[in-house]
N, CA, C and O atoms as a GROMACS GRO file, in nm:
protein
  412
    1MET      N    1   7.100  -2.007  -3.161
    1MET     CA    2   6.973  -1.888  -3.111
    1MET      C    3   6.987  -1.929  -2.994
    1MET      O    4   6.898  -1.890  -2.919
    2ASP      N    5   7.090  -2.014  -2.934
    2ASP     CA    6   7.028  -2.129  -2.830
    2ASP      C    7   7.044  -1.917  -2.674
    2ASP      O    8   7.040  -1.936  -2.552
    3VAL      N    9   7.053  -1.840  -2.703
    3VAL     CA   10   7.019  -1.750  -2.567
    3VAL      C   11   6.969  -1.637  -2.653
    3VAL      O   12   6.997  -1.598  -2.766
    4LYS      N   13   6.893  -1.602  -2.567
    4LYS     CA   14   6.795  -1.458  -2.608
    4LYS      C   15   6.909  -1.367  -2.657
    4LYS      O   16   7.020  -1.381  -2.607
    5PRO      N   17   6.882  -1.246  -2.781
    5PRO     CA   18   6.889  -1.107  -2.726
    5PRO      C   19   6.893  -1.022  -2.659
    5PRO      O   20   6.784  -0.965  -2.668
    6ASP      N   21   6.969  -0.961  -2.577
    6ASP     CA   22   6.930  -0.861  -2.501
    6ASP      C   23   6.833  -0.748  -2.520
    6ASP      O   24   6.788  -0.690  -2.421
    7VAL      N   25   6.810  -0.724  -2.606
    7VAL     CA   26   6.753  -0.590  -2.671
    7VAL      C   27   6.702  -0.601  -2.830
    7VAL      O   28   6.779  -0.604  -2.926
    8VAL      N   29   6.546  -0.608  -2.839
    8VAL     CA   30   6.487  -0.683  -2.933
    8VAL      C   31   6.385  -0.535  -2.978
    8VAL      O   32   6.294  -0.503  -2.902
    9PHE      N   33   6.414  -0.453  -3.106
    9PHE     CA   34   6.387  -0.355  -3.124
    9PHE      C   35   6.274  -0.364  -3.260
    9PHE      O   36   6.312  -0.328  -3.372
   10ARG      N   37   6.146  -0.413  -3.239
   10ARG     CA   38   6.019  -0.461  -3.404
   10ARG      C   39   5.954  -0.332  -3.386
   10ARG      O   40   5.959  -0.249  -3.295
   11PRO      N   41   5.879  -0.339  -3.523
   11PRO     CA   42   5.809  -0.320  -3.601
   11PRO      C   43   5.681  -0.279  -3.455
   11PRO      O   44   5.652  -0.344  -3.354
   12GLU      N   45   5.653  -0.203  -3.484
   12GLU     CA   46   5.485  -0.130  -3.351
   12GLU      C   47   5.372  -0.255  -3.399
   12GLU      O   48   5.339  -0.262  -3.518
   13GLY      N   49   5.326  -0.338  -3.314
   13GLY     CA   50   5.233  -0.412  -3.324
   13GLY      C   51   5.291  -0.550  -3.351
   13GLY      O   52   5.413  -0.564  -3.348
   14LYS      N   53   5.194  -0.672  -3.381
   14LYS     CA   54   5.171  -0.786  -3.391
   14LYS      C   55   5.276  -0.807  -3.568
   14LYS      O   56   5.256  -0.757  -3.679
   15LEU      N   57   5.358  -0.879  -3.532
   15LEU     CA   58   5.381  -0.902  -3.703
   15LEU      C   59   5.259  -1.006  -3.760
   15LEU      O   60   5.201  -1.082  -3.683
   16ILE      N   61   5.233  -1.000  -3.884
   16ILE     CA   62   5.116  -1.074  -3.959
   16ILE      C   63   5.219  -1.163  -4.047
   16ILE      O   64   5.281  -1.109  -4.139
   17LEU      N   65   5.238  -1.334  -4.010
   17LEU     CA   66   5.306  -1.382  -4.108
   17LEU      C   67   5.240  -1.429  -4.201
   17LEU      O   68   5.137  -1.363  -4.214
   18GLN      N   69   5.249  -1.524  -4.284
   18GLN     CA   70   5.224  -1.632  -4.350
   18GLN      C   71   5.342  -1.706  -4.407
   18GLN      O   72   5.421  -1.643  -4.478
   19LEU      N   73   5.365  -1.850  -4.380
   19LEU     CA   74   5.506  -1.933  -4.435
   19LEU      C   75   5.417  -2.010  -4.538
   19LEU      O   76   5.328  -2.075  -4.484
   20PHE      N   77   5.421  -2.016  -4.674
   20PHE     CA   78   5.346  -2.111  -4.762
   20PHE      C   79   5.495  -2.210  -4.758
   20PHE      O   80   5.609  -2.165  -4.746
   21VAL      N   81   5.466  -2.323  -4.770
   21VAL     CA   82   5.529  -2.462  -4.784
   21VAL      C   83   5.453  -2.568  -4.925
   21VAL      O   84   5.343  -2.552  -4.979
   22ALA      N   85   5.512  -2.625  -4.941
   22ALA     CA   86   5.505  -2.806  -5.058
   22ALA      C   87   5.475  -2.858  -5.001
   22ALA      O   88   5.572  -2.930  -4.976
   23GLY      N   89   5.337  -2.913  -4.899
   23GLY     CA   90   5.417  -3.017  -4.851
   23GLY      C   91   5.512  -3.046  -4.723
   23GLY      O   92   5.581  -2.974  -4.651
   24MET      N   93   5.496  -3.132  -4.726
   24MET     CA   94   5.584  -3.172  -4.568
   24MET      C   95   5.770  -3.256  -4.605
   24MET      O   96   5.851  -3.339  -4.565
   25SER      N   97   5.748  -3.168  -4.695
   25SER     CA   98   5.948  -3.255  -4.769
   25SER      C   99   6.071  -3.209  -4.638
   25SER      O  100   6.061  -3.162  -4.525
   26PRO      N  101   6.143  -3.235  -4.693
   26PRO     CA  102   6.283  -3.182  -4.594
   26PRO      C  103   6.296  -3.012  -4.616
   26PRO      O  104   6.313  -2.961  -4.505
   27LYS      N  105   6.293  -2.939  -4.692
   27LYS     CA  106   6.309  -2.819  -4.719
   27LYS      C  107   6.189  -2.774  -4.649
   27LYS      O  108   6.230  -2.737  -4.539
   28SER      N  109   6.044  -2.754  -4.655
   28SER     CA  110   5.938  -2.697  -4.612
   28SER      C  111   5.962  -2.733  -4.451
   28SER      O  112   5.932  -2.639  -4.377
   29MET      N  113   6.012  -2.853  -4.383
   29MET     CA  114   6.033  -2.855  -4.233
   29MET      C  115   6.162  -2.811  -4.172
   29MET      O  116   6.185  -2.793  -4.053
   30ASP      N  117   6.219  -2.800  -4.247
   30ASP     CA  118   6.323  -2.674  -4.217
   30ASP      C  119   6.306  -2.554  -4.211
   30ASP      O  120   6.362  -2.472  -4.137
   31ALA      N  121   6.227  -2.539  -4.288
   31ALA     CA  122   6.166  -2.346  -4.297
   31ALA      C  123   6.132  -2.332  -4.182
   31ALA      O  124   6.192  -2.256  -4.105
   32ILE      N  125   5.979  -2.439  -4.133
   32ILE     CA  126   5.915  -2.437  -4.044
   32ILE      C  127   5.992  -2.380  -3.914
   32ILE      O  128   5.998  -2.272  -3.854
   33GLU      N  129   6.052  -2.526  -3.899
   33GLU     CA  130   6.136  -2.502  -3.786
   33GLU      C  131   6.191  -2.407  -3.769
   33GLU      O  132   6.198  -2.369  -3.652
   34ASN      N  133   6.240  -2.346  -3.851
   34ASN     CA  134   6.365  -2.158  -3.856
   34ASN      C  135   6.225  -2.104  -3.826
   34ASN      O  136   6.217  -2.067  -3.708
   35ILE      N  137   6.130  -2.090  -3.885
   35ILE     CA  138   6.063  -1.954  -3.881
   35ILE      C  139   5.985  -1.964  -3.703
   35ILE      O  140   5.954  -1.873  -3.627
   36LYS      N  141   5.976  -2.103  -3.691
   36LYS     CA  142   5.909  -2.087  -3.533
   36LYS      C  143   6.034  -2.052  -3.432
   36LYS      O  144   6.010  -1.968  -3.345
   37LEU      N  145   6.140  -2.098  -3.437
   37LEU     CA  146   6.270  -2.086  -3.372
   37LEU      C  147   6.280  -1.880  -3.348
   37LEU      O  148   6.273  -1.808  -3.249
   38LEU      N  149   6.296  -1.858  -3.471
   38LEU     CA  150   6.311  -1.706  -3.472
   38LEU      C  151   6.212  -1.661  -3.397
   38LEU      O  152   6.231  -1.585  -3.302
   39CYS      N  153   6.036  -1.727  -3.452
   39CYS     CA  154   5.941  -1.628  -3.412
   39CYS      C  155   5.958  -1.556  -3.217
   39CYS      O  156   5.954  -1.457  -3.144
   40ASP      N  157   5.980  -1.719  -3.227
   40ASP     CA  158   6.032  -1.738  -3.010
   40ASP      C  159   6.112  -1.685  -3.012
   40ASP      O  160   6.078  -1.605  -2.925
   41THR      N  161   6.219  -1.650  -3.045
   41THR     CA  162   6.330  -1.581  -2.987
   41THR      C  163   6.377  -1.463  -3.018
   41THR      O  164   6.484  -1.422  -2.973
   42TYR      N  165   6.283  -1.379  -3.120
   42TYR     CA  166   6.305  -1.246  -3.143
   42TYR      C  167   6.156  -1.192  -3.146
   42TYR      O  168   6.143  -1.070  -3.141
   43LEU      N  169   6.065  -1.256  -3.153
   43LEU     CA  170   5.913  -1.161  -3.122
   43LEU      C  171   5.879  -1.188  -3.012
   43LEU      O  172   5.775  -1.131  -2.978
   44ASP      N  173   5.945  -1.279  -2.910
   44ASP     CA  174   5.841  -1.257  -2.794
   44ASP      C  175   5.652  -1.270  -2.752
   44ASP      O  176   5.597  -1.217  -2.655
   45GLY      N  177   5.591  -1.352  -2.851
   45GLY     CA  178   5.450  -1.332  -2.856
   45GLY      C  179   5.432  -1.244  -2.952
   45GLY      O  180   5.311  -1.221  -2.949
   46ALA      N  181   5.503  -1.152  -3.075
   46ALA     CA  182   5.405  -1.038  -3.100
   46ALA      C  183   5.454  -1.128  -3.222
   46ALA      O  184   5.569  -1.126  -3.265
   47PHE      N  185   5.362  -1.200  -3.269
   47PHE     CA  186   5.379  -1.230  -3.404
   47PHE      C  187   5.188  -1.335  -3.400
   47PHE      O  188   5.118  -1.393  -3.318
   48ASP      N  189   5.186  -1.309  -3.513
   48ASP     CA  190   5.070  -1.450  -3.555
   48ASP      C  191   5.131  -1.501  -3.636
   48ASP      O  192   5.161  -1.427  -3.730
   49LEU      N  193   5.170  -1.617  -3.642
   49LEU     CA  194   5.195  -1.727  -3.741
   49LEU      C  195   5.074  -1.808  -3.819
   49LEU      O  196   4.999  -1.887  -3.762
   50GLU      N  197   5.068  -1.773  -3.967
   50GLU     CA  198   4.952  -1.919  -4.042
   50GLU      C  199   5.045  -1.983  -4.149
   50GLU      O  200   5.106  -1.916  -4.232
   51ILE      N  201   5.052  -2.146  -4.138
   51ILE     CA  202   5.148  -2.228  -4.192
   51ILE      C  203   5.046  -2.291  -4.275
   51ILE      O  204   4.963  -2.376  -4.242
   52ILE      N  205   5.070  -2.216  -4.430
   52ILE     CA  206   4.994  -2.340  -4.567
   52ILE      C  207   5.111  -2.339  -4.621
   52ILE      O  208   5.215  -2.276  -4.635
   53ASP      N  209   5.016  -2.497  -4.662
   53ASP     CA  210   5.018  -2.569  -4.748
   53ASP      C  211   4.959  -2.648  -4.935
   53ASP      O  212   4.884  -2.723  -4.997
   54LEU      N  213   5.075  -2.543  -4.935
   54LEU     CA  214   5.043  -2.495  -5.142
   54LEU      C  215   5.015  -2.644  -5.198
   54LEU      O  216   5.028  -2.666  -5.318
   55TYR      N  217   4.969  -2.763  -5.093
   55TYR     CA  218   4.934  -2.836  -5.207
   55TYR      C  219   4.784  -2.902  -5.161
   55TYR      O  220   4.729  -2.984  -5.234
   56LYS      N  221   4.730  -2.864  -5.049
   56LYS     CA  222   4.644  -2.813  -4.984
   56LYS      C  223   4.531  -2.696  -4.979
   56LYS      O  224   4.422  -2.699  -4.923
   57ASN      N  225   4.587  -2.598  -5.049
   57ASN     CA  226   4.530  -2.515  -5.036
   57ASN      C  227   4.624  -2.422  -5.186
   57ASN      O  228   4.706  -2.341  -5.143
   58PRO      N  229   4.619  -2.426  -5.271
   58PRO     CA  230   4.702  -2.367  -5.433
   58PRO      C  231   4.626  -2.237  -5.459
   58PRO      O  232   4.638  -2.184  -5.569
   59GLU      N  233   4.583  -2.206  -5.408
   59GLU     CA  234   4.506  -2.133  -5.481
   59GLU      C  235   4.518  -1.941  -5.385
   59GLU      O  236   4.481  -1.824  -5.392
   60ALA      N  237   4.605  -2.048  -5.299
   60ALA     CA  238   4.693  -1.888  -5.136
   60ALA      C  239   4.784  -1.865  -5.221
   60ALA      O  240   4.824  -1.749  -5.220
   61ALA      N  241   4.853  -1.964  -5.327
   61ALA     CA  242   4.956  -1.874  -5.418
   61ALA      C  243   4.936  -1.762  -5.478
   61ALA      O  244   5.005  -1.662  -5.459
   62ASN      N  245   4.820  -1.772  -5.569
   62ASN     CA  246   4.772  -1.676  -5.618
   62ASN      C  247   4.700  -1.563  -5.544
   62ASN      O  248   4.705  -1.443  -5.571
   63ILE      N  249   4.641  -1.614  -5.460
   63ILE     CA  250   4.592  -1.456  -5.399
   63ILE      C  251   4.704  -1.390  -5.350
   63ILE      O  252   4.683  -1.269  -5.343
   64ASN      N  253   4.866  -1.439  -5.298
   64ASN     CA  254   4.917  -1.413  -5.180
   64ASN      C  255   5.027  -1.326  -5.362
   64ASN      O  256   5.071  -1.211  -5.358
   65GLN      N  257   5.038  -1.390  -5.450
   65GLN     CA  258   5.126  -1.368  -5.570
   65GLN      C  259   5.228  -1.424  -5.502
   65GLN      O  260   5.324  -1.349  -5.512
   66VAL      N  261   5.258  -1.529  -5.430
   66VAL     CA  262   5.321  -1.698  -5.418
   66VAL      C  263   5.402  -1.697  -5.485
   66VAL      O  264   5.354  -1.623  -5.571
   67VAL      N  265   5.560  -1.739  -5.541
   67VAL     CA  266   5.572  -1.793  -5.676
   67VAL      C  267   5.653  -1.892  -5.628
   67VAL      O  268   5.669  -1.992  -5.698
   68PHE      N  269   5.717  -1.883  -5.504
   68PHE     CA  270   5.836  -1.989  -5.449
   68PHE      C  271   5.822  -2.065  -5.342
   68PHE      O  272   5.735  -2.018  -5.269
   69SER      N  273   5.861  -2.145  -5.306
   69SER     CA  274   5.853  -2.244  -5.187
   69SER      C  275   5.930  -2.290  -5.173
   69SER      O  276   5.976  -2.366  -5.258
   70PRO      N  277   5.994  -2.264  -5.036
   70PRO     CA  278   5.902  -2.168  -4.906
   70PRO      C  279   5.902  -2.044  -4.950
   70PRO      O  280   5.999  -2.008  -5.016
   71SER      N  281   5.800  -1.956  -4.926
   71SER     CA  282   5.806  -1.806  -4.851
   71SER      C  283   5.758  -1.748  -4.752
   71SER      O  284   5.673  -1.818  -4.695
   72LEU      N  285   5.772  -1.660  -4.710
   72LEU     CA  286   5.763  -1.623  -4.613
   72LEU      C  287   5.650  -1.493  -4.608
   72LEU      O  288   5.687  -1.416  -4.697
   73VAL      N  289   5.581  -1.462  -4.570
   73VAL     CA  290   5.479  -1.341  -4.649
   73VAL      C  291   5.482  -1.261  -4.484
   73VAL      O  292   5.451  -1.311  -4.376
   74LYS      N  293   5.541  -1.086  -4.521
   74LYS     CA  294   5.453  -1.024  -4.421
   74LYS      C  295   5.394  -0.914  -4.495
   74LYS      O  296   5.432  -0.842  -4.588
   75HIS      N  297   5.234  -0.927  -4.385
   75HIS     CA  298   5.190  -0.896  -4.425
   75HIS      C  299   5.124  -0.735  -4.313
   75HIS      O  300   5.047  -0.654  -4.364
   76LEU      N  301   5.180  -0.718  -4.143
   76LEU     CA  302   5.181  -0.594  -4.141
   76LEU      C  303   5.260  -0.656  -4.002
   76LEU      O  304   5.273  -0.760  -3.938
   77PRO      N  305   5.307  -0.500  -4.004
   77PRO     CA  306   5.312  -0.399  -3.992
   77PRO      C  307   5.379  -0.402  -4.147
   77PRO      O  308   5.469  -0.476  -4.189
   78PRO      N  309   5.286  -0.272  -4.233
   78PRO     CA  310   5.335  -0.239  -4.372
   78PRO      C  311   5.532  -0.210  -4.348
   78PRO      O  312   5.591  -0.185  -4.243
   79PRO      N  313   5.584  -0.225  -4.469
   79PRO     CA  314   5.493  -0.299  -4.587
   79PRO      C  315   5.480  -0.422  -4.616
   79PRO      O  316   5.506  -0.513  -4.538
   80LYS      N  317   5.440  -0.437  -4.728
   80LYS     CA  318   5.413  -0.634  -4.689
   80LYS      C  319   5.548  -0.636  -4.784
   80LYS      O  320   5.584  -0.557  -4.871
   81LYS      N  321   5.623  -0.787  -4.724
   81LYS     CA  322   5.738  -0.852  -4.768
   81LYS      C  323   5.718  -0.969  -4.782
   81LYS      O  324   5.638  -1.050  -4.733
   82THR      N  325   5.818  -0.974  -4.873
   82THR     CA  326   5.820  -1.152  -4.906
   82THR      C  327   5.939  -1.236  -4.965
   82THR      O  328   5.990  -1.235  -5.077
   83LEU      N  329   5.972  -1.329  -4.824
   83LEU     CA  330   6.113  -1.370  -4.815
   83LEU      C  331   6.097  -1.479  -4.884
   83LEU      O  332   5.982  -1.508  -4.917
   84VAL      N  333   6.200  -1.559  -4.918
   84VAL     CA  334   6.214  -1.707  -5.043
   84VAL      C  335   6.312  -1.760  -4.967
   84VAL      O  336   6.396  -1.678  -4.930
   85GLY      N  337   6.332  -1.893  -4.925
   85GLY     CA  338   6.425  -1.969  -4.869
   85GLY      C  339   6.380  -2.068  -4.738
   85GLY      O  340   6.264  -2.101  -4.716
   86ASP      N  341   6.489  -2.106  -4.661
   86ASP     CA  342   6.408  -2.205  -4.595
   86ASP      C  343   6.495  -2.166  -4.392
   86ASP      O  344   6.485  -2.212  -4.278
   87PHE      N  345   6.570  -2.056  -4.464
   87PHE     CA  346   6.548  -1.881  -4.356
   87PHE      C  347   6.612  -1.949  -4.214
   87PHE      O  348   6.578  -1.951  -4.096
   88SER      N  349   6.719  -2.002  -4.288
   88SER     CA  350   6.819  -2.060  -4.192
   88SER      C  351   6.900  -1.948  -4.127
   88SER      O  352   6.918  -1.937  -4.006
   89ASP      N  353   6.954  -1.853  -4.241
   89ASP     CA  354   7.026  -1.737  -4.235
   89ASP      C  355   6.940  -1.596  -4.145
   89ASP      O  356   6.874  -1.501  -4.186
   90THR      N  357   6.978  -1.639  -4.014
   90THR     CA  358   6.969  -1.568  -3.910
   90THR      C  359   6.884  -1.405  -3.896
   90THR      O  360   6.775  -1.355  -3.869
   91LYS      N  361   7.033  -1.369  -3.938
   91LYS     CA  362   7.051  -1.211  -3.984
   91LYS      C  363   6.938  -1.161  -4.064
   91LYS      O  364   6.845  -1.094  -4.021
   92LYS      N  365   6.959  -1.208  -4.206
   92LYS     CA  366   6.907  -1.160  -4.299
   92LYS      C  367   6.763  -1.220  -4.265
   92LYS      O  368   6.702  -1.113  -4.272
   93VAL      N  369   6.695  -1.284  -4.244
   93VAL     CA  370   6.547  -1.282  -4.217
   93VAL      C  371   6.522  -1.154  -4.121
   93VAL      O  372   6.488  -1.045  -4.167
   94ILE      N  373   6.544  -1.181  -3.958
   94ILE     CA  374   6.553  -1.053  -3.889
   94ILE      C  375   6.556  -0.897  -3.980
   94ILE      O  376   6.459  -0.821  -3.980
   95LYS      N  377   6.647  -0.877  -4.034
   95LYS     CA  378   6.632  -0.788  -4.129
   95LYS      C  379   6.542  -0.773  -4.209
   95LYS      O  380   6.464  -0.679  -4.194
   96GLY      N  381   6.531  -0.849  -4.298
   96GLY     CA  382   6.379  -0.901  -4.310
   96GLY      C  383   6.301  -0.824  -4.349
   96GLY      O  384   6.288  -0.747  -4.444
   97LEU      N  385   6.215  -0.874  -4.206
   97LEU     CA  386   6.164  -0.866  -4.091
   97LEU      C  387   6.113  -0.706  -4.041
   97LEU      O  388   5.999  -0.660  -4.032
   98GLY      N  389   6.264  -0.637  -4.010
   98GLY     CA  390   6.197  -0.554  -4.006
   98GLY      C  391   6.224  -0.505  -3.832
   98GLY      O  392   6.164  -0.418  -3.769
   99ILE      N  393   6.355  -0.614  -3.778
   99ILE     CA  394   6.366  -0.616  -3.674
   99ILE      C  395   6.536  -0.600  -3.633
   99ILE      O  396   6.644  -0.638  -3.677
  100ILE      N  397   6.483  -0.522  -3.520
  100ILE     CA  398   6.683  -0.442  -3.455
  100ILE      C  399   6.738  -0.496  -3.356
  100ILE      O  400   6.723  -0.442  -3.247
  101VAL      N  401   6.831  -0.636  -3.368
  101VAL     CA  402   6.884  -0.680  -3.273
  101VAL      C  403   6.961  -0.613  -3.212
  101VAL      O  404   6.988  -0.536  -3.304
  102ARG      N  405   7.054  -0.558  -3.081
  102ARG     CA  406   7.174  -0.523  -3.004
  102ARG      C  407   7.189  -0.628  -2.895
  102ARG      O  408   7.105  -0.637  -2.805
  103GLU      N  409   7.299  -0.708  -2.902
  103GLU     CA  410   7.336  -0.806  -2.840
  103GLU      C  411   7.424  -0.747  -2.700
  103GLU      O  412   7.473  -0.826  -2.619
   0.00000   0.00000   0.00000
């Protein structure tokens, strides 16, 4: 992801994202780094990202129906979608978020 893609088509409006992690484990840190890099590369400021540590805020898992960690929840634009993993597979994540890249 060193070079920004030429053309990115993203859903209308800002993406509202929540990343749920369990503490600062290596897997959680990788997920945070991967999502931040992806957002900076493909969304050019058209996103709000909230990172939630489930150890500090366990009720957030129930409210958002999060079962696995790390999980990324896209609240807006609809439809709501939950992705699970370390988010290192950029193509899979951008497809899951509804972003179309033409390089």
